[in-house]
C-alpha positions in Angstrom: -68.8 -18.6 -44.6 -66.4 -17.2 -46.6 -66.5 -16.0 -50.3 -64.3 -18.5 -52.3 -62.0 -16.6 -54.8 -64.4 -17.3 -57.7 -67.3 -16.2 -55.7 -66.0 -12.9 -55.2 -64.9 -12.2 -58.7 -68.5 -13.1 -60.0 -69.8 -10.7 -57.6 -67.3 -7.7 -58.8 -67.9 -8.6 -62.3 -71.6 -8.2 -61.7 -71.0 -5.1 -59.5 -68.7 -3.5 -62.6 -71.5 -4.6 -65.4 -74.3 -2.7 -63.2 -71.9 0.2 -63.0 -71.2 0.3 -67.0 -74.8 0.0 -67.7 -75.9 3.8 -67.3 -72.6 4.6 -69.6 -75.0 2.9 -72.2 -78.4 4.7 -72.1 -80.1 2.4 -74.7 -83.2 1.1 -74.0 -82.9 -1.9 -76.0 -79.6 -2.9 -74.2 -81.4 -2.9 -70.9 -84.9 -3.9 -71.7 -84.1 -6.7 -73.8 -81.3 -8.3 -71.1 -82.3 -11.1 -69.4 -80.1 -12.8 -66.5 -80.6 -16.3 -64.8 -79.1 -18.6 -62.3 -79.0 -22.2 -62.9 -78.6 -24.9 -60.3 -77.1 -28.5 -60.5 -77.1 -31.1 -58.0 -74.8 -33.9 -59.6 -74.1 -37.5 -58.2 -72.4 -39.7 -60.5 -71.0 -43.4 -60.2 -69.1 -45.2 -62.7 -68.4 -48.8 -61.7 -65.5 -50.7 -64.0 -66.6 -54.1 -64.4 -63.9 -55.5 -66.4 -61.9 -58.8 -65.3 -58.6 -58.5 -67.0 -57.4 -56.6 -70.5 -57.8 -53.8 -70.3 -56.6 -53.2 -66.8 -58.5 -51.1 -64.4 -57.7 -47.3 -65.0 -55.0 -46.3 -62.6 -55.3 -43.4 -59.8 -53.7 -40.3 -60.4 -50.8 -39.4 -58.1 -50.2 -43.5 -57.3 -48.3 -46.2 -58.5 -49.5 -48.0 -61.6 -50.5 -51.3 -59.3 -52.6 -49.4 -57.6 -56.0 -49.4 -59.6 -59.4 -47.8 -59.3 -62.4 -49.9 -59.2 -64.9 -47.0 -59.9 -65.4 -43.6 -60.0 -67.8 -41.9 -58.0 -68.5 -38.1 -57.0 -71.1 -35.8 -56.0 -71.1 -32.1 -56.5 -73.2 -28.9 -56.5 -72.6 -26.3 -59.4 -73.9 -22.8 -60.1 -74.2 -21.2 -63.4 -74.7 -17.4 -63.5 -75.6 -16.2 -66.8 -76.4 -12.6 -68.0 -77.4 -11.9 -71.7 -77.7 -8.2 -73.1 -79.7 -6.6 -76.0 -78.1 -4.5 -78.2 -77.8 -0.6 -78.6 -79.6 1.3 -81.0 -78.1 2.0 -84.2 -76.8 0.6 -87.3 -73.9 -1.5 -85.2 -75.9 -2.5 -82.0 -73.0 -3.4 -78.9 -73.8 -5.8 -76.3 -72.2 -8.1 -73.8 -73.0 -11.4 -72.4 -71.3 -13.4 -69.4 -71.2 -16.6 -67.8 -70.1 -16.9 -64.0 -69.5 -20.7 -62.8 -68.7 -22.4 -59.7 -68.5 -26.1 -59.0 -68.4 -27.4 -55.5 -67.6 -30.8 -54.0 -69.7 -32.6 -51.8 -68.2 -35.8 -51.5 -65.1 -37.6 -53.3 -62.2 -39.2 -52.5 -58.7 -40.0 -53.9 -59.5 -43.2 -55.1 -63.0 -42.6 -56.7 -62.4 -38.9 -58.5 -62.4 -38.5 -62.1 -65.9 -38.6 -63.0 -65.1 -35.1 -64.9 -67.5 -33.4 -62.4 -65.0 -32.1 -60.4 -61.2 -30.7 -61.4 -58.5 -33.3 -60.2 -55.2 -32.0 -58.4 -52.7 -33.6 -61.1 -49.9 -34.5 -58.3 -52.6 -36.0 -55.6 -55.2 -37.4 -57.7 -57.8 -35.6 -55.3 -60.9 -33.7 -56.3 -60.5 -30.1 -55.7 -63.1 -28.4 -53.3 -64.3 -26.0 -55.6 -63.4 -24.8 -58.9 -65.0 -22.6 -61.7 -64.7 -19.8 -64.5 -65.9 -16.3 -65.3 -66.6 -15.9 -69.2 -67.4 -12.6 -71.3 -68.5 -12.0 -74.5 -68.6 -8.9 -76.4 -71.0 -8.9 -79.3 -71.8 -6.7 -82.4 -75.2 -7.0 -84.6 -75.3 -5.6 -87.9 -78.6 -6.3 -89.8 -79.1 -9.9 -89.2 -75.4 -10.7 -88.7 -74.0 -11.3 -85.2 -70.1 -11.5 -84.0 -69.0 -12.7 -81.2 -65.7 -12.6 -79.3 -64.8 -14.1 -75.8 -66.3 -17.0 -74.4 -68.0 -19.5 -76.7 -70.0 -22.3 -76.8 -70.7 -23.6 -80.3 -73.4 -26.2 -81.1 -71.9 -27.1 -84.8 -71.4 -30.5 -86.6 -67.8 -30.0 -86.5 -67.9 -28.8 -83.0 -70.1 -29.6 -80.0 -69.2 -28.0 -76.7 -69.9 -30.4 -74.1 -72.5 -29.8 -71.2 -72.9 -33.3 -69.8 -71.5 -32.9 -66.4 -71.9 -30.2 -63.4 -70.4 -27.1 -65.8 -70.3 -26.8 -69.3 -67.0 -26.8 -71.8 -66.2 -23.4 -73.1 -63.9 -21.9 -75.9 -62.3 -18.8 -76.4 -62.3 -17.0 -79.9 -64.4 -15.4 -82.3 -67.7 -16.5 -84.0 -69.9 -14.8 -87.0 -73.3 -16.1 -87.4 -75.3 -14.6 -90.0 -79.0 -14.9 -91.2 -79.3 -12.5 -94.0 -80.9 -14.4 -96.5 -84.2 -15.9 -95.6 -83.8 -19.6 -94.6 -79.8 -19.6 -94.9 -77.5 -19.6 -91.8 -73.9 -18.9 -91.9 -71.6 -19.5 -89.2 -67.7 -19.1 -89.1 -64.9 -18.4 -87.0 -61.8 -19.4 -85.1 -61.0 -20.8 -81.6 -57.7 -20.6 -79.6 -58.3 -21.8 -76.4 -60.4 -24.7 -74.5 -61.9 -24.7 -71.0 -62.8 -28.1 -70.1 -66.1 -29.3 -68.2 -64.0 -30.4 -65.2 -61.2 -27.6 -65.6 -60.7 -23.9 -64.6 -57.6 -24.1 -67.0 -57.7 -22.2 -70.5 -55.7 -25.0 -72.8 -54.8 -25.7 -76.3 -56.9 -28.1 -78.0 -55.9 -31.8 -78.7 -57.3 -34.8 -80.7 -59.9 -37.0 -78.8 -58.1 -39.1 -76.6 -60.8 -41.7 -76.3 -59.2 -45.2 -76.7 -56.9 -43.6 -79.4 -55.2 -47.1 -80.1 -58.6 -48.6 -81.5 -58.8 -45.6 -83.5 -55.2 -46.2 -85.3 -54.1 -42.8 -84.9 -50.3 -42.1 -85.5 -48.2 -39.3 -85.1 -49.8 -38.0 -81.9 -46.6 -37.9 -79.9 -45.3 -35.2 -82.0 -48.5 -32.9 -81.4 -49.2 -33.4 -77.5 -48.5 -29.8 -76.9 -51.5 -28.9 -79.1 -53.1 -26.7 -81.1 -54.2 -23.1 -80.6 -55.8 -23.0 -83.7 -59.6 -24.5 -84.3 -61.0 -22.8 -88.1 -64.7 -23.6 -88.7 -67.4 -22.5 -91.5 -70.9 -23.6 -92.7 -73.8 -22.9 -93.9 -77.8 -24.5 -93.7 -80.6 -24.2 -95.4 -84.2 -24.6 -94.7 -85.8 -25.6 -98.0 -89.2 -25.8 -96.5 -90.9 -26.7 -93.3 -90.0 -30.4 -94.0 -86.3 -30.3 -95.3 -82.9 -28.8 -94.2 -79.7 -29.4 -95.6 -76.2 -28.2 -94.3 -72.2 -28.3 -94.9 -69.7 -27.5 -92.5 -66.1 -27.6 -92.7 -63.7 -27.8 -89.5 -60.1 -27.3 -89.1 -57.8 -28.4 -86.0 -54.3 -26.9 -87.3 -51.4 -29.7 -87.4 -54.5 -32.5 -86.7 -57.2 -32.6 -89.1 -59.4 -31.4 -91.8 -62.8 -32.3 -91.5 -65.9 -31.9 -94.1 -69.5 -32.6 -93.0 -72.8 -32.8 -95.0 -76.2 -33.2 -93.1 -79.6 -33.9 -94.5 -82.4 -33.8 -92.0 -86.1 -34.5 -93.6 -89.7 -35.0 -91.8 -92.0 -36.6 -93.6 -95.7 -36.1 -92.2 -97.6 -39.4 -92.6 -100.9 -38.7 -90.7 -102.4 -37.2 -87.3 -99.5 -36.8 -84.8 -97.3 -39.6 -86.9 -94.4 -38.5 -88.8 -91.0 -40.2 -90.1 -87.8 -38.5 -89.7 -84.9 -38.9 -91.8 -81.4 -37.8 -90.5 -78.6 -38.2 -92.7 -74.6 -37.6 -92.1 -71.3 -38.1 -93.7 -68.2 -36.8 -92.7 -64.9 -36.9 -94.5 -61.7 -36.5 -92.1 -58.1 -35.8 -93.2 -54.6 -35.5 -91.8 -53.1 -31.7 -91.8 -49.7 -32.1 -91.1 -48.6 -34.2 -88.3 -51.3 -37.2 -87.9 -52.5 -39.8 -90.0 -56.2 -39.0 -89.9 -58.2 -40.7 -92.8 -61.9 -41.5 -92.2 -64.9 -41.7 -93.8 -68.1 -41.6 -91.5 -71.7 -42.3 -92.9 -74.4 -42.3 -90.4 -78.3 -42.4 -90.8 -81.3 -42.1 -88.3 -84.6 -43.0 -88.8 -87.4 -42.2 -86.0 -91.2 -42.8 -86.5 -93.0 -40.9 -84.2 -96.6 -41.8 -83.3 -98.5 -39.9 -80.7 -96.6 -39.4 -77.2 -93.9 -42.2 -78.5 -91.3 -42.6 -81.2 -89.3 -45.5 -82.6 -85.7 -44.8 -83.9 -83.5 -47.0 -85.7 -80.0 -45.9 -86.5 -76.8 -47.3 -88.4 -73.2 -45.7 -88.5 -70.0 -47.0 -90.6 -66.8 -45.8 -90.1 -64.4 -46.6 -93.1 -60.5 -45.4 -93.9 -57.1 -45.6 -92.1 -58.3 -44.3 -89.0 -61.3 -43.8 -86.8 -63.3 -40.5 -86.4 -61.0 -37.2 -85.0 -62.8 -34.6 -83.1 -61.5 -32.0 -80.6 -60.7 -33.5 -77.3 -63.8 -33.3 -74.6 -66.3 -32.2 -77.4 -69.5 -34.1 -78.3 -69.0 -36.0 -81.7 -71.9 -35.0 -84.0 -72.6 -38.9 -84.7 -75.9 -41.1 -84.6 -74.4 -43.5 -82.5 -72.6 -40.9 -80.4 -74.3 -41.8 -77.0 -74.0 -41.8 -73.0 -70.7 -43.3 -72.6 -69.4 -44.6 -76.7 -69.2 -43.1 -79.8 -68.9 -46.3 -82.0 -66.2 -44.4 -83.9 -63.2 -46.9 -84.3 -61.5 -47.7 -87.0 -63.5 -49.7 -89.3 -66.4 -49.7 -87.1 -70.2 -50.7 -87.8 -72.7 -50.1 -85.3 -76.4 -49.8 -85.4 -78.9 -48.3 -83.0 -82.5 -49.2 -81.8 -84.4 -46.4 -79.6 -87.4 -45.7 -77.9 -89.0 -42.5 -76.5 -92.1 -41.9 -74.6 -93.6 -38.4 -73.0 -96.2 -39.5 -70.2 -98.1 -36.7 -71.1 -100.0 -39.3 -73.2 -101.2 -41.0 -69.8 -102.0 -37.5 -68.1 -98.4 -36.6 -66.4 -97.1 -33.8 -68.4 -93.3 -33.5 -67.4 -92.5 -37.1 -67.2 -90.5 -38.6 -70.1 -88.7 -41.6 -70.9 -86.3 -43.0 -73.2 -84.0 -46.2 -73.9 -82.0 -47.6 -76.6 -79.4 -50.0 -77.5 -76.3 -49.7 -79.7 -74.0 -52.6 -80.9 -70.7 -52.2 -82.8 -68.7 -54.8 -84.5 -65.6 -54.9 -87.3 -63.3 -52.8 -85.2 -59.7 -52.9 -86.2 -57.8 -53.5 -83.3 -54.4 -53.8 -85.1 -52.7 -56.8 -86.4 -53.1 -60.2 -84.5 -56.0 -59.1 -82.0 -58.9 -59.9 -83.8 -62.0 -57.8 -84.5 -63.4 -55.4 -81.8 -66.9 -55.5 -80.6 -68.8 -53.5 -78.2 -72.5 -52.6 -77.1 -74.3 -50.1 -74.8 -77.6 -49.9 -73.2 -79.0 -46.4 -72.1 -81.9 -45.5 -70.2 -83.4 -41.8 -69.0 -86.1 -41.3 -67.2 -86.8 -37.2 -66.5 -89.4 -35.2 -64.5 -89.8 -31.4 -64.4 -92.3 -30.3 -61.9 -95.1 -28.4 -64.0 -96.9 -26.4 -60.9 -96.8 -25.5 -57.5 -93.8 -24.1 -55.5 -91.5 -26.3 -57.0 -92.2 -25.6 -60.7 -89.5 -25.7 -62.7 -87.5 -28.3 -60.8 -86.3 -31.4 -63.0 -84.8 -34.7 -61.6 -83.1 -37.1 -64.2 -82.0 -40.3 -63.4 -79.5 -41.6 -66.2 -78.6 -45.5 -66.1 -76.0 -47.0 -68.9 -74.0 -50.5 -69.3 -71.5 -50.9 -72.0 -69.4 -54.1 -72.6 -66.6 -54.4 -75.2 -63.4 -56.7 -76.0 -61.2 -53.9 -76.4 -62.1 -51.1 -73.8 -63.4 -50.4 -70.3 -66.9 -52.8 -69.1 -68.9 -49.9 -67.3 -72.0 -49.5 -65.4 -72.9 -46.1 -64.8 -75.4 -44.0 -63.2 -76.2 -40.5 -63.0 -78.7 -38.6 -60.7 -79.1 -34.7 -61.8 -81.5 -32.3 -59.7 -81.7 -28.8 -61.8 -83.6 -25.7 -61.5 -83.0 -22.3 -63.3 -84.0 -19.1 -61.3 -84.9 -15.9 -63.9 -83.6 -13.3 -62.1 -85.1 -10.5 -64.8 
C-alpha cells in the first residue's frame, strides 16, 4: 500500500528527530524520553428525531431542501506521540511531537458530519484521510516549563476537545510554573486552532452551538475570527481536601472571562466521601459582541465504596448565554455528551450514578449514567420558554491481563430532546489501545 503524504511526513520527522538526538548528548534528554502509538477505532451514529422545527440539518454541498436524517461514520485513528526529557544545566531544553492520522472506513455524502472525519466543504463527502504533525519546543528552569508550538490546554477557560477520533490542538505558547509548594500558575497566548475533524490551522471564533438561543449578537462583524486568545490563572492546594483556583481568558474582540473554582473532598468514613465542586464564571464582551453572562454551577458527589451518586445544579444569567471558543469543551458541571445547558437564562439540574465493577470482582469494567433537565431558556420575544433534557450512559471495559491487556472498549449512548434544538439519539462505540514504544 502506498504511504499517504501525512504518513511520509511523520516518518521523515521521526527520522529527523533520531538524527538530531546525538547532537544533544545529554542522558536526561534521552533517558527520560518516551514514545507511544495510540490506536482508536471509532463508530458513531447520530439519529435526528425532530419532526418540524427546527428543520433537519442540511447536507453540505446539496440544496437546502435536501436534509439529513442521520449522521453515521466509522473511522480508524492513529496518534503517535514522542516526549523528550530535558537537557542538563540551568536551562533544560526538550521537544515533544504528535503525529495524527484519521482514515475513513465508512461514510457517505448524506451521513457525514459526525466530527470523526474531515468533510470536503464543496461536496459534503468525508475525505479518505486527514491528519497533522505538531511539534512543541520546551524549556525548563527550576520548576517552570515554557512550551511553544502545538498545545492542548486543559484549563477552565480553555479545554482542548478530545471526544472524537483525533484531538483538537492549538498553536501558541504556554508557561506552567510550580515554584511555590501547592501553587500552580499557567499563562500564555494562542493564535490558531486545529479542530478535531480538520487538518487546517485556523483563527478562533465564538461557539456556534445554537448561537440564537444564547442571545449572541454582533457576530457577523467577527466571523473572520480572532488570532489571539490570552489566558492566565493560578490554583492553590490548601491541603489534601481543598483546592481553589482563579483563571482569566480573553478571546480578542469577542469576550473576556473570569473563572473561580473550589473543590473540597470531605472524608466521612472508610471508603466514603463527599466531594463539592463549585464553579462561577463572569463573561463580558470585548469589542464587537454583546457577551454578558454569569454562570454558576455546583456538583455534589457522594462516594460509597465502588459506587458514587452525584447531584448538580447550573444557572445562567445576564443578557446572553455562556461563551467559549468554538470546538472546545466548556468547563461547566452540566456540559455533557451532547449539550452544555448554557443558553440564555437557562437553569438545569443533573442526577448521576457511577459504578466500578471491581466491587463485584470484575476489574476494568465501569458504568455511568446521568440525566440532565434544563428549563427557562430565553428564546426571544414571542417564542416562549425553552426546555431540554438529556440522558447519557457509558459502559467501558479495559482488558486487565493476557495477550490483549490494555485494550479498551467503550459504548456511549445518549438521547436528548428540546423544543428549540435538535432531537437526537446517539451511539458511539470506541475501541482503543496504546502501545508504549519505549
